[in-house]
C-alpha positions as CSV (number, residue, x, y, z in Angstrom):
1,M,-40.4,40.8,45.8
2,E,-37.1,42.0,45.5
3,T,-35.0,38.9,44.5
4,Q,-37.3,38.5,41.6
5,T,-36.1,42.2,40.7
6,A,-32.8,41.6,40.4
7,T,-33.0,38.3,38.7
8,P,-34.0,40.0,35.0
9,Q,-31.9,42.8,35.8
10,S,-28.8,40.1,36.3
11,E,-29.7,38.9,32.7
12,C,-29.8,41.6,31.3
13,E,-26.0,43.0,32.6
14,C,-24.6,39.6,31.6
15,G,-26.7,38.2,28.8
16,V,-24.2,37.4,25.3
17,H,-26.6,37.2,22.1
18,P,-26.3,33.6,21.2
19,S,-26.0,34.6,17.5
20,M,-22.0,35.4,19.0
21,F,-21.2,31.7,19.3
22,Y,-22.0,31.6,15.8
23,L,-19.7,34.0,14.6
24,L,-17.3,32.8,16.8
25,A,-17.9,28.9,15.6
26,T,-18.0,29.5,12.4
27,L,-14.5,31.9,12.4
28,L,-13.2,29.1,14.4
29,L,-14.4,26.3,11.9
30,T,-13.2,29.2,9.1
31,S,-9.7,28.6,10.6
32,C,-9.3,25.4,10.2
33,S,-10.5,24.8,7.7
34,T,-8.6,27.1,5.6
35,A,-5.5,25.2,8.0
36,M,-6.2,22.2,6.6
37,L,-6.6,22.8,3.0
38,C,-3.5,25.0,2.5
39,A,-1.0,22.1,4.5
40,A,-2.7,19.6,2.3
41,I,-1.6,21.2,-0.9
42,M,1.8,22.8,0.5
43,T,3.4,19.6,1.9
44,E,4.9,17.3,-0.1
45,H,3.3,13.5,0.9
46,W,0.5,13.1,-1.7
47,E,1.8,10.0,-3.3
48,H,4.7,7.5,-2.5
49,V,7.2,5.8,-4.8
50,S,7.6,2.2,-3.7
51,W,9.5,-0.8,-5.6
52,E,7.8,-4.2,-5.3
53,K,11.4,-6.8,-3.9
54,A,10.1,-9.4,-5.1
55,A,8.9,-7.9,-9.1
56,L,11.8,-6.6,-9.0
57,A,13.9,-9.5,-8.4
58,A,11.8,-11.5,-11.2
59,L,11.8,-8.9,-14.2
60,A,16.0,-8.0,-13.9
61,N,15.9,-12.1,-14.2
62,A,13.8,-12.4,-16.7
63,S,15.4,-9.6,-18.8
64,N,19.5,-11.2,-17.6
65,T,19.8,-7.4,-15.6
66,A,22.1,-7.7,-12.1
67,L,21.0,-6.0,-9.2
68,Q,22.9,-3.9,-6.2
69,W,20.8,-3.8,-3.4
70,L,21.8,-0.5,-1.0
71,L,20.8,0.5,2.4
72,D,19.0,-2.6,3.8
73,E,17.5,-3.8,-0.1
74,K,16.2,0.0,0.4
75,V,17.9,1.4,-2.6
76,V,19.2,-0.7,-5.7
77,K,21.3,-0.2,-8.1
78,I,21.5,-1.4,-11.5
79,G,24.7,-3.0,-12.1
80,D,24.6,-3.9,-16.0
81,S,27.3,-2.0,-18.5
82,H,25.2,0.9,-19.5
83,S,24.9,2.1,-15.6
84,R,28.9,3.2,-15.4
85,K,27.9,6.2,-17.7
86,G,26.7,9.5,-15.0
87,G,27.2,7.0,-11.9
88,G,25.3,4.3,-12.5
89,T,21.3,4.0,-12.3
90,F,18.8,4.1,-8.9
91,L,16.0,3.1,-8.3
92,V,14.7,4.7,-5.1
93,P,12.0,5.3,-3.1
94,M,10.5,9.2,-3.5
95,N,7.3,11.6,-1.9
96,G,5.9,14.2,-4.2
97,G,3.5,16.6,-3.8
98,I,1.5,18.9,-6.3
99,W,4.9,20.7,-8.0
100,T,7.7,17.8,-6.4
101,M,8.4,14.8,-6.4
102,C,11.8,14.2,-4.2
103,V,14.1,11.1,-3.1
104,S,13.0,9.8,0.3
105,L,15.8,9.5,2.1
106,E,18.0,10.9,4.4
107,E,21.4,13.5,4.3
108,E,23.4,10.9,5.9
109,E,22.0,7.8,3.0
110,V,22.2,10.1,0.4
111,S,26.1,10.8,1.5
112,I,26.4,7.0,2.0
113,L,25.4,6.4,-1.7
114,A,27.0,9.3,-3.1
115,R,30.3,6.8,-2.9
116,A,29.1,4.3,-5.1
117,G,28.5,7.1,-7.1
118,F,24.4,8.1,-6.2
119,P,24.1,12.2,-7.9
120,T,24.3,14.3,-4.7
121,E,22.0,16.2,-6.9
122,P,19.5,16.9,-8.0
123,L,17.6,15.1,-5.7
124,C,14.4,16.6,-6.4
125,T,12.0,16.9,-10.0
126,N,9.9,20.3,-10.5
127,Y,6.4,19.9,-12.4
128,L,6.4,23.2,-12.6
129,A,10.0,23.2,-15.2
130,D,9.8,25.0,-18.4
131,D,13.1,22.9,-19.2
132,E,12.4,19.6,-18.0
133,D,14.5,16.8,-20.0
134,E,12.5,14.0,-18.9
135,Q,9.8,12.3,-21.2
136,R,6.6,12.4,-19.1
137,G,4.1,10.4,-20.5
138,D,1.0,12.0,-22.4
139,W,-1.8,11.4,-19.5
140,Q,0.3,11.8,-16.8
141,H,2.3,15.2,-18.0
142,R,-1.7,16.1,-18.4
143,M,-2.9,15.4,-14.7
144,Q,0.0,16.9,-13.4
145,N,-0.6,20.0,-14.7
146,L,-4.4,20.0,-14.0
147,S,-3.8,18.8,-10.6
148,I,-1.7,22.3,-10.2
149,S,-3.9,24.6,-11.5
150,C,-6.9,23.8,-9.9
151,A,-4.3,23.3,-6.3
152,L,-3.4,27.4,-7.7
153,V,-7.0,28.2,-7.7
154,C,-8.2,26.9,-5.0
155,L,-4.9,29.2,-2.8
156,I,-6.1,32.9,-4.6
157,V,-9.5,32.3,-3.8
158,L,-8.8,30.7,-0.2
159,G,-6.9,33.9,0.4
160,S,-9.5,35.6,-1.4
161,A,-12.3,34.4,0.8
162,A,-10.1,35.1,4.1
163,L,-10.4,38.9,2.6
164,V,-13.7,39.6,1.9
165,G,-14.7,37.0,5.2
166,A,-13.4,40.1,7.5
167,F,-14.5,42.5,5.1
168,G,-17.8,41.5,6.5
169,V,-17.3,41.1,9.8
170,C,-15.9,44.4,10.6
171,K,-18.1,46.2,8.5
172,H,-21.3,44.7,9.0
173,Q,-21.5,43.5,5.2
174,I,-24.1,41.5,4.3
175,S,-23.4,40.7,1.0
176,A,-19.4,39.9,1.8
177,V,-21.3,37.7,3.8
178,L,-22.1,36.0,1.1
179,V,-20.0,36.0,-0.7
180,T,-17.6,34.5,1.8
181,G,-19.6,31.4,1.4
182,V,-19.8,30.9,-1.8
183,M,-16.2,31.6,-2.1
184,Y,-15.7,28.5,0.0
185,L,-17.3,26.1,-1.9
186,L,-15.6,27.2,-4.5
187,A,-11.6,26.8,-2.7
188,G,-13.8,23.4,-2.2
189,L,-14.3,22.4,-5.4
190,F,-11.0,23.2,-6.7
191,A,-9.5,21.6,-4.0
192,M,-12.2,18.0,-4.1
193,F,-10.5,18.2,-8.7
194,T,-7.9,18.9,-7.0
195,L,-7.3,15.5,-4.8
196,M,-9.2,13.3,-7.7
197,I,-7.5,14.2,-10.4
198,I,-3.7,13.5,-8.6
199,H,-5.6,10.1,-6.9
200,F,-6.9,8.5,-10.6
201,K,-3.2,10.0,-11.7
202,R,-1.7,6.6,-12.3
203,V,-5.0,5.0,-13.4
204,Q,-3.6,4.3,-17.0
205,R,-0.6,2.5,-15.2
206,V,-3.5,0.1,-13.1
207,S,-4.9,-0.6,-16.1
208,T,-1.7,-1.5,-18.1
209,R,0.3,-3.3,-15.1
210,G,2.2,-5.6,-17.1
211,S,3.5,-2.7,-20.0
212,S,6.1,-0.4,-19.8
213,H,4.6,2.0,-21.8
214,G,2.2,2.0,-19.0
215,D,3.9,4.5,-16.6
216,D,6.6,5.7,-18.4
217,T,8.3,8.6,-16.4
218,A,11.4,8.9,-13.9
219,D,9.6,9.0,-10.6
220,G,11.7,6.1,-8.9
221,V,14.9,6.2,-11.1
222,I,17.9,8.5,-10.4
223,G,20.6,8.3,-13.2
224,P,20.1,7.1,-16.9
225,R,17.4,5.7,-17.8
226,Y,17.2,3.1,-20.7
227,P,18.3,0.1,-18.9
228,A,15.7,0.6,-15.4
229,F,12.6,0.6,-18.8
230,P,12.3,-3.4,-18.3
231,L,12.1,-2.7,-14.6
232,L,9.6,-0.2,-14.2
233,S,6.3,-2.4,-14.0
234,A,7.4,-3.8,-10.3
235,R,7.0,0.5,-9.0
236,E,4.4,0.8,-6.9
237,F,2.8,4.1,-5.9
238,T,0.4,5.2,-3.1
239,T,-2.0,7.3,-1.6
240,S,0.2,9.5,1.2
241,W,-1.7,11.4,4.1
242,S,-1.7,14.6,2.6
243,L,-4.4,13.2,0.6
244,E,-6.4,11.9,3.2
245,L,-5.6,15.8,5.0
246,G,-6.7,17.6,1.8
247,W,-10.2,15.8,1.8
248,G,-11.3,16.6,5.5
249,G,-10.0,19.8,4.7
250,V,-13.0,19.4,1.4
251,A,-15.9,18.1,3.9
252,L,-14.6,21.3,6.6
253,A,-14.7,24.1,4.1
254,T,-18.4,22.9,2.9
255,T,-19.3,22.7,5.6
256,T,-17.6,27.0,6.8
257,S,-19.7,27.6,3.0
258,L,-22.6,27.1,4.7
259,L,-22.1,28.4,8.0
260,W,-21.1,31.8,6.3
261,I,-24.4,32.0,3.4
262,L,-26.4,31.1,7.5
263,L,-25.0,33.8,9.0
264,S,-25.5,36.3,5.8
265,K,-29.1,35.3,6.9
266,I,-28.4,36.0,10.7
267,M,-26.8,39.1,9.9
268,R,-30.3,40.5,8.6
269,Y,-32.6,40.6,11.1
270,N,-29.6,40.7,14.3
271,P,-26.9,42.7,13.6
272,I,-23.1,41.9,14.6
273,S,-23.1,45.1,16.5
274,S,-26.2,43.8,18.5
275,M,-24.0,40.8,19.4
276,L,-21.8,42.4,21.2
277,L,-24.6,44.0,23.5
């Protein structure tokens, strides 16, 4: 009999409300989804620019353009009469994010190329620059602006959701917790828009592969651009790990939204103060 009466007392003293584990899981998943989305947006590996060697050589022969391969055929210098201006025109690999497109070379490689006339700066193209001199195609320009806008909205919504969620949990405000769930759903939606725009930004070039006007941008070209126009068809665009990280963040943000909405229902019948007892 003594053993039977001691067991309920120990359960009352050591027991934790099951909703507390749900709250901890929600906060953990919220941190993971926020970190993944922010990391995906801020990193510069959404797409890579490379040059197909066989196609580049064929186009060079067809247009009577002399090519000089550098850094173990990693970089190409165009060796015609026009390339003397400004140190020559170089075809280089690049990696880009939502805001920038940078040369994918190490500092030591850039210093070696500088001896051949490679410009040491600027090595990055900022899509937000107002004094952008390059004539970007209307399609890529519009898509880039849309992706930047959606990414900025996503970051703003994520920051606001973190503040509203913290207020709702600390002050036991059910309405704030519910709003947090809706805001994470919006953040995932705008992040999905950003991912889709980046993914399909080059679709017009794919549909006009044989034309030099399909993607009339300077991505991958350093120096005077006019001698490189016949060679642009050899350029390849591939998505990279930042895009995959973003899709993972969208999936987690959607799950996080559902968890916050359900948390508001749980708090309606089980206040957080009772969860801690």
